C-alpha positions in Angstrom: -50.4 42.4 59.0 -48.2 41.7 56.2 -46.7 44.1 54.0 -48.7 46.4 51.6 -45.6 47.0 49.9 -46.7 45.4 46.9 -49.7 47.8 45.8 -50.3 48.6 42.3 -48.1 51.2 40.5 -49.1 54.2 38.3 -49.2 52.7 34.8 -46.0 54.0 32.6 -42.4 54.2 33.8 -41.7 57.2 36.1 -39.5 59.9 35.0 -35.7 59.5 35.5 -35.4 62.5 37.9 -38.8 61.5 40.1 -38.5 61.7 43.5 -38.8 58.1 44.9 -41.1 58.0 47.8 -41.7 55.4 50.1 -44.6 55.4 53.2 -44.8 53.1 56.4 -48.2 53.4 57.7 -50.5 50.6 59.3 -53.8 51.4 57.6 -54.2 50.2 54.0 -56.2 53.2 53.4 -53.9 55.8 54.3 -51.2 54.1 52.1 -53.9 54.1 49.0 -54.3 57.8 50.2 -50.9 58.7 49.5 -50.0 56.5 46.7 -52.3 58.6 45.0 -51.2 61.8 45.6 -48.0 60.7 44.9 -49.1 58.7 41.3 -50.8 62.3 40.6 -48.2 64.5 41.2 -45.5 65.6 38.7 -42.0 64.6 39.4 -42.7 62.0 42.5 -42.8 58.2 42.3 -43.9 55.9 44.2 -42.1 52.9 45.3 -44.4 51.6 47.8 -45.6 51.0 51.0 -44.9 48.7 54.6 -46.4 48.7 57.9 -43.2 49.0 60.2 -39.8 50.5 59.5 -38.2 47.1 59.7 -40.3 45.1 57.1 -39.8 48.6 54.6 -35.9 48.0 54.9 -35.8 45.1 51.9 -37.5 47.9 49.9 -35.3 50.4 51.1 -32.2 48.8 50.0 -33.6 47.4 46.7 -35.5 50.6 45.6 -33.5 53.2 47.1 -36.2 55.6 47.6 -35.0 59.3 47.9 -37.8 60.2 50.7 -39.8 58.2 53.5 -43.0 58.9 54.8 -43.3 57.2 58.6 -46.2 57.5 60.5 -46.3 58.6 64.0 -48.6 56.1 65.3 -46.3 53.3 64.7 -43.1 54.9 65.6 -43.7 56.9 68.6 -40.5 56.6 69.7 -38.8 57.5 66.7 -36.8 54.5 66.4 -38.0 53.4 63.1 -36.6 57.2 61.8 -33.4 56.2 63.5 -33.3 52.5 61.5 -34.0 53.7 58.6 -31.0 56.2 58.3 -28.7 53.9 59.5 -30.0 51.6 57.0 -29.3 54.0 54.3 -27.5 57.0 54.8 -28.6 60.1 52.9 -32.5 58.9 52.6 -34.5 61.9 53.5 -37.7 61.0 56.4 -40.6 62.6 56.9 -43.1 62.0 60.1 -46.6 62.3 59.2 -47.7 63.9 62.9 -50.9 62.0 64.5 -53.6 65.0 65.3 -53.2 63.6 68.9 -51.5 66.9 70.4 -51.6 65.6 73.7 -48.9 63.4 72.9 -47.0 64.9 69.7 -44.5 67.4 71.2 -42.8 64.0 72.9 -42.8 62.3 69.4 -41.2 65.7 67.8 -38.8 65.7 70.0 -38.0 62.1 69.6 -38.2 62.6 66.0 -35.7 65.4 66.2 -33.5 63.4 68.1 -33.5 61.1 65.1 -32.5 63.6 62.8 -36.0 63.7 61.1 -35.7 65.5 58.0 -39.2 66.9 58.3 -42.4 66.9 60.1 -45.8 67.3 58.9 -49.3 67.0 60.2 -51.6 64.5 59.2 -54.3 66.9 58.8 -51.9 69.2 56.7 -53.3 70.2 53.1 -51.8 68.1 50.4 -49.8 70.7 49.0 -48.0 70.8 52.1 -46.9 67.5 52.0 -45.9 67.8 48.3 -43.8 70.8 49.6 -42.4 69.0 52.2 -41.3 66.0 50.0 -39.7 68.2 47.6 -38.0 70.7 50.2 -36.5 67.7 52.2 -35.4 65.9 48.9 -33.2 69.0 48.3 -31.7 68.5 51.6 -33.7 71.3 53.5 -35.6 71.0 56.8 -39.5 71.5 56.5 -41.7 71.8 59.5 -45.2 71.9 59.0 -46.7 75.5 60.5 -49.7 73.6 62.3 -46.7 72.0 64.4 -45.0 75.2 64.4 -46.6 76.0 68.1 -45.0 72.6 69.5 -41.6 73.6 68.5 -40.9 77.0 69.0 -37.3 78.0 68.4 -36.6 74.9 66.6 -34.0 74.8 63.9 -36.5 72.1 62.1 -38.0 74.8 60.1 -38.0 75.9 56.8 -39.9 79.2 56.9 -38.8 82.4 55.5 -38.8 85.3 57.6 -42.5 86.7 57.7 -41.0 90.3 57.3 -39.2 89.4 53.5 -42.4 88.9 52.1 -45.9 91.2 51.2 -48.5 90.0 49.1 -51.2 92.2 47.8 -54.6 91.6 48.5 -55.3 90.4 45.2 -52.1 87.9 45.3 -53.4 86.9 48.8 -57.2 85.9 47.2 -55.6 83.9 44.7 -52.9 81.9 46.4 -55.8 81.0 49.3 -57.6 79.5 46.0 -54.8 77.7 44.8 -54.3 76.3 48.1 -58.0 75.3 47.9 -56.8 73.5 44.7 -58.9 75.6 42.3 -57.4 75.7 38.6 -56.7 79.0 36.9 -59.8 79.0 34.7 -61.8 78.3 38.0 -60.1 81.5 39.7 -60.8 83.6 37.0 -64.5 82.5 37.0 -64.6 83.5 40.7 -63.0 87.0 40.8 -64.0 88.0 37.4 -60.7 88.2 35.7 -59.2 86.9 32.8 -57.2 83.7 32.8 -54.1 85.4 31.9 -54.2 87.8 34.6 -54.2 84.8 37.1 -51.1 83.4 35.6 -49.5 86.5 35.9 -50.4 86.9 39.2 -49.3 83.4 40.4 -45.8 84.0 38.9 -45.7 87.3 41.0 -46.5 85.4 43.9 -44.0 82.5 43.2 -41.4 84.8 42.5 -42.4 86.7 45.9 -42.3 83.6 48.0 -39.2 82.4 46.1 -41.3 79.2 45.5 -40.3 76.4 42.5 -44.1 75.8 42.2 -47.4 76.4 43.1 -47.7 73.7 45.6 -44.6 74.9 47.1 -45.8 78.6 47.0 -48.9 77.2 49.2 -46.5 75.8 51.6 -44.8 78.9 52.1 -47.9 80.5 52.4 -48.8 78.7 55.6 -45.2 78.6 56.7 -45.2 82.5 56.8 -48.5 82.7 58.2 -49.9 84.3 54.8 -52.7 81.5 54.7 -55.1 80.5 57.5 -54.2 77.2 59.5 -56.9 75.8 61.6 -58.0 77.9 64.8 -55.9 80.9 63.3 -56.9 84.4 62.5 -57.5 85.8 59.0 -53.9 86.8 57.6 -53.8 90.7 56.9 -52.6 91.5 53.6 -49.7 94.1 52.9 
């Protein structure tokens, strides 16, 4: 397969402080989906995509991405992660873990050995992946809560102590709707309260979760068990 590095870029120059993202994935549709997420997220900039770590090295050296997303299906032994970190020390690497849980544990351990910076399930909500990119860029480890049971006790985690955070029932309602992608006006319509009240609650939620923005708040919510992940029981608000 030829490289898909030359995907069209979003119009207009990227902000100087934008986090540059490179993707390693075999399927063009997956790369396009990730490109769309990056292109429509403030503070992120698209560097391109490649079908393997080896073919990504020229782009890595030329465009100096801050964060590289690597599909676990083409890097099952995590050698690609190691090669990327060797080629550009300081680059942050996130493993996108395939949903085949029968092989996930072995991959997660290999990725840890290769000093991966973050691990995210490919079925994760977009906000979780965005939070992972931003968190790893700021030199903190990130572990998708869906993968936490497979690495219980691992140091690869960005979670806060669950007992340190409490949300009111109303705040939990609002956070859940933010996680579903609703805007303030849509949440206000659903709950029958004003948009200004939603903004106030959102600020309080971000403060309690020590989150930088809404996407980070959603990721914290998943990490702390405040939001539901597939197959889990509904959370209990304080």
